[in-house]
VOGU-3710 file (C-alpha; in Angstrom, 3 decimals, decimal comma):
1> xxxxxxxxxx> -18,220/17,539/21,634  -17,531/21,122/22,642  -18,233/24,038/20,295  -14,598/24,512/19,301  -14,137/20,891/18,265  -17,381/21,062/16,293  -16,213/24,226/14,554  -12,901/22,619/13,617  -14,630/19,471/12,368  -17,141/21,414/10,293
11> xxxxxxxxxx> -14,361/23,564/8,856  -12,694/20,366/7,634  -15,994/19,096/6,216  -16,226/22,369/4,294  -12,892/21,704/2,618  -10,908/24,275/4,591  -7,522/23,916/6,296  -6,958/24,661/9,967  -4,563/27,537/10,598  -1,473/27,430/12,771
21> xxxxxxxxxx> -3,207/28,773/15,871  -6,006/26,237/15,534  -3,411/23,491/15,095  -1,626/24,618/18,250  -4,900/24,377/20,167  -5,110/20,697/19,238  -1,425/20,079/19,976  -1,784/21,586/23,471  -5,277/20,347/24,325  -5,866/18,523/27,613
31> xxxxxxxxxx> -8,672/16,744/29,403  -12,139/17,049/27,918  -10,900/19,442/25,219  -8,538/16,770/23,900  -11,274/14,150/24,148  -13,568/16,379/22,079  -10,922/16,962/19,417  -10,292/13,209/19,253  -14,015/12,550/18,817  -14,023/14,992/15,927
41> xxxxxxxxxx> -10,997/13,285/14,393  -12,671/9,890/14,600  -15,799/11,290/12,973  -13,712/12,751/10,140  -11,949/9,435/9,643  -15,225/7,499/9,530  -16,826/10,024/7,186  -14,100/9,752/4,559  -12,564/6,314/5,138  -15,264/4,291/6,860
51> xxxxxxxxxx> -14,945/2,337/10,085  -12,332/-0,198/8,940  -8,572/-0,108/9,453  -5,581/-1,355/7,477  -2,566/-3,325/8,678  0,869/-3,259/7,100  4,262/-4,829/7,695  7,779/-4,531/6,306  10,888/-6,576/5,662  14,291/-5,053/6,341
61> xxxxxxxxxx> 15,635/-6,431/3,078  19,071/-4,782/3,269  20,458/-3,394/6,498  23,188/-1,026/7,630  26,098/0,937/6,150  23,926/3,809/4,956  25,958/6,823/3,847  23,305/9,282/5,066  23,756/10,906/8,486  20,136/11,081/9,697
71> xxxxxxxxxx> 20,513/11,686/13,424  17,807/9,204/14,455  18,905/6,273/12,315  20,617/3,172/13,667  21,694/2,136/10,153  23,781/5,225/9,398  27,499/4,544/8,872  28,133/7,863/10,631  26,952/6,409/13,971  28,260/3,611/16,160
81> xxxxxxxxxx> 25,302/1,325/16,871  24,632/-2,376/17,177  22,340/-2,329/14,164  22,470/-5,480/12,026  24,450/-5,252/8,783  23,721/-7,587/5,864  23,355/-7,488/2,057  20,116/-7,718/0,115  18,067/-10,765/1,074  17,257/-13,341/-1,571
91> xxxxxxxxxx> 14,186/-13,128/-3,765  12,819/-16,228/-2,045  13,205/-14,660/1,423  11,470/-11,447/0,338  8,587/-13,325/-1,281  8,200/-15,630/1,722  7,967/-12,538/3,925  5,061/-11,325/1,795  3,255/-14,635/2,200  3,703/-14,501/5,968
101> xxxxxxxxxx> 2,493/-10,903/6,050  -0,649/-11,838/4,127  -1,316/-14,766/6,459  -1,068/-12,365/9,405  -3,821/-10,168/7,958  -1,751/-7,338/6,470  -2,983/-5,489/3,403  0,416/-3,988/2,503  3,955/-5,370/2,570  6,971/-3,102/2,251
111> xxxxxxxxxx> 10,417/-4,034/0,906  12,847/-1,684/2,653  16,556/-1,254/1,875  19,161/0,925/3,568  21,190/3,466/1,634  20,722/6,759/-0,175  18,960/5,080/-3,077  18,899/1,971/-5,210  21,174/1,952/-8,247  20,367/0,128/-11,513
121> xxxxxxxxxx> 21,997/-3,271/-11,505  21,742/-6,714/-9,949  20,152/-5,640/-6,640  17,495/-3,558/-8,334  16,689/-6,414/-10,728  16,295/-8,762/-7,754  13,806/-6,381/-6,138  11,868/-6,076/-9,405  11,683/-9,860/-9,680  10,557/-10,152/-6,052
131> xxxxxxxxxx> 7,767/-7,666/-6,778  6,647/-9,662/-9,796  6,562/-12,885/-7,791  4,684/-11,275/-4,894  2,025/-10,095/-7,340  1,708/-13,531/-8,941  1,800/-15,592/-5,739  -0,082/-13,456/-3,206  -2,952/-11,008/-2,952  -1,085/-8,576/-0,710
141> xxxxxxxxxx> -0,268/-5,100/-2,004  3,538/-4,775/-2,368  5,395/-1,553/-1,695  9,029/-0,503/-1,758  11,149/1,905/0,249  14,483/2,155/-1,516  15,556/5,715/-0,761  15,858/8,642/-3,149  14,183/7,821/-6,447  14,501/8,971/-10,059
151> xxxxxxxxxx> 11,822/8,774/-12,733  13,355/5,840/-14,639  13,598/3,663/-11,519  10,091/4,689/-10,493  8,703/3,588/-13,849  10,502/0,229/-13,560  9,066/-0,354/-10,080  5,551/0,431/-11,262  5,921/-1,880/-14,265  7,017/-4,694/-11,923
161> xxxxxxxxxx> 3,856/-4,303/-9,857  4,924/-2,014/-7,038  1,656/-0,503/-5,857  3,054/2,004/-3,363  6,354/3,787/-2,898  7,266/4,682/0,659  9,524/7,655/1,235  9,346/9,744/4,392  10,131/13,436/4,582  11,054/12,716/8,250
171> xxxxxxxxxx> 10,287/16,236/9,511  9,474/19,783/8,442  11,586/21,486/5,790  12,637/24,173/8,288  13,944/21,554/10,765  15,446/19,056/8,323  18,997/20,544/8,355  19,131/19,757/12,093  18,454/16,086/11,329  20,305/15,370/8,072
181> xxxxxxxxxx> 22,973/17,193/6,055  23,975/14,545/3,506  21,060/15,204/1,158  18,541/17,985/0,695  14,887/18,112/1,617  14,111/18,765/-2,019  15,666/15,379/-2,915  12,979/13,729/-0,795  10,196/15,896/-2,195  11,287/15,126/-5,756
191> xxxxxxxxxx> 11,309/11,381/-4,995  7,659/11,647/-3,956  6,826/13,460/-7,172  8,667/10,866/-9,296  6,793/8,007/-7,654  3,418/9,664/-8,190  4,243/10,549/-11,798  5,111/6,898/-12,487  1,656/5,799/-11,333  2,382/4,527/-7,829
201> xxxxxxxxxx> 0,602/5,626/-4,709  2,893/7,309/-2,193  3,207/6,555/1,502  4,982/9,521/3,055  5,192/10,843/6,614  7,817/11,338/9,260  9,118/10,913/12,787  8,088/12,981/15,797  10,123/13,583/18,920  13,274/14,678/17,070
211> xxxxxxxxxx> 13,256/18,087/18,759  10,884/19,751/16,306  8,557/22,524/17,462  4,762/22,409/17,502  4,755/24,731/14,497  7,034/22,344/12,608  4,668/19,440/13,245  2,028/21,551/11,533  4,440/22,580/8,779  5,179/19,007/7,718
221> xxxxxxxxxx> 1,483/18,199/7,499  0,958/21,112/5,104  3,804/19,862/2,908  2,223/16,389/2,793  -1,101/17,988/1,933  0,497/20,008/-0,868  2,190/16,883/-2,292  -1,160/15,042/-2,122  0,375/11,853/-0,760  -1,922/8,859/-0,450
231> xxxxxxxxxx> -1,049/7,565/3,004  0,815/9,027/5,959  2,896/6,907/8,345  3,366/8,570/11,723  6,428/7,387/13,656  7,534/8,354/17,158  11,217/8,367/18,007  12,555/5,311/19,770  16,052/6,589/20,702  18,858/4,226/19,685
241> xxxxxxxxxx> 22,128/4,096/21,576  24,983/5,375/19,449  22,932/7,910/17,506  22,999/11,682/18,185  19,438/11,411/19,538  20,179/8,550/21,937  19,333/10,729/24,969  16,161/12,262/23,553  13,072/12,017/25,734  10,184/9,875/24,583
251> xxxxxxxxxx> 6,989/11,681/23,681  4,142/11,284/26,133  1,196/9,115/25,087  -1,018/12,199/25,034  1,400/14,065/22,751  1,277/11,143/20,332  -2,517/11,218/20,343  -2,515/14,989/19,817  -0,297/14,564/16,749  -2,476/11,797/15,281
261> xxxxxxxxxx> -5,551/13,898/15,944  -4,095/16,992/14,264  -3,016/15,050/11,188  -6,540/13,683/10,769  -7,918/17,242/10,783  -5,268/18,419/8,314  -5,307/15,338/6,051  -8,926/14,220/6,410  -9,142/11,859/3,432  -5,716/10,240/3,714
271> xxxxxxxxxx> -4,817/6,917/5,283  -2,945/7,644/8,516  -0,943/4,719/9,871  0,784/4,635/13,239  4,118/2,865/12,825  7,488/2,887/14,587  7,785/3,787/18,244  4,172/3,249/19,246  5,054/0,617/21,845  7,573/2,808/23,668
281> xxxxxxxxxx> 5,792/6,158/23,329  2,101/5,260/23,570  2,503/2,373/26,025  -0,922/1,582/27,517  -2,667/4,012/25,131  -1,878/2,167/21,897  -5,489/1,229/21,196  -6,504/4,900/21,532  -4,860/5,726/18,193  -8,065/4,710/16,425
291> xxxxxxxxxx> -10,133/7,054/18,565  -7,698/9,832/17,603  -8,285/9,333/13,890  -5,717/6,734/12,798  -6,873/4,409/10,034  -4,193/1,756/10,415  -1,083/0,532/12,149  2,038/-1,461/11,418  2,386/-4,853/13,043  5,447/-7,062/13,319
301> xxxxxxxxxx> 9,032/-5,846/13,570  10,450/-2,547/12,359  13,758/-1,972/10,599  16,180/-2,477/13,494  13,871/-2,720/16,504  11,345/-5,365/17,474  7,640/-4,736/17,398  5,109/-6,144/19,797  4,024/-9,767/19,686  1,467/-10,033/16,882
311> xxxxxxxxxx> -0,991/-11,980/19,047  -1,021/-9,127/21,561  -1,607/-6,633/18,749  -4,463/-8,662/17,315  -6,042/-8,853/20,764  -5,674/-5,072/21,062  -7,479/-4,625/17,750  -10,252/-6,948/18,883  -10,585/-5,115/22,190  -10,753/-1,788/20,347
321> xxxxxxx> -13,634/-3,210/18,270  -12,072/-2,257/14,953  -12,641/-4,186/11,749  -9,586/-4,976/9,638  -9,733/-4,541/5,875  -9,010/-7,720/3,940  -6,075/-7,870/1,525
//
């Protein structure tokens, strides 16, 4: 490792936060400098989280007709896409998905629904019952991603056995108005706080490649650090036809690795999971995410796009010589 990477690593070990100029050095690093920063990120990950990784998967339990206008989202009713539209899946389907996820080696299983948030009523009761059954019939850790959350709903989810609430900030506060205007950034921040106050862990990250600046990539990480979230999903935009971002350029594989690397330096003790868009953006460099500091990845399909064949992913993990945490 070069001296600069060592200095950055040791600064993290000392409990200090990298500044914006240091972050920009990582986000623009090339060649051996990038390799050195990645080595430091992997060392930080192993120091605080060990040498194992976690796998997670989701079920798109309710799809389409979302009233929010997020510019990247295929499920928004504001955009004309070919995204599937269907009501909430049955309790049996959701529970069966958890059993399949456990059999595939996942440690976490997320129930995801489209829409601004889940209202009290029949659908919410079905999700609560599904959570109870998943806890009684499997050993997998269930999570939910139901949109904007209030304290009463958060408490009900926790009581039903929801271990983790997933709610992304999507991007930096300063860039959010360019991506969504149908709810405020503070609504998302407050949902994170409600989930934590209820006793759940919080999985919270965002999407890169939306048009945000390097500084804004840093800005979001500081917000996540301030909120003290437990795990951070990093997604990379996979442009969907019919959305305002349909013509956006993919990130380069190296840009993805730079982002993962930076987030490990800024959030050294947090689980960092590489999720949507890795196939399209990272391409042949997917296995390098673990050398850049990632501590997990999502396998299987995403909300409206297909993931890679699970056998190929498991071979990738074997080739990368990573050990998967058991459920």
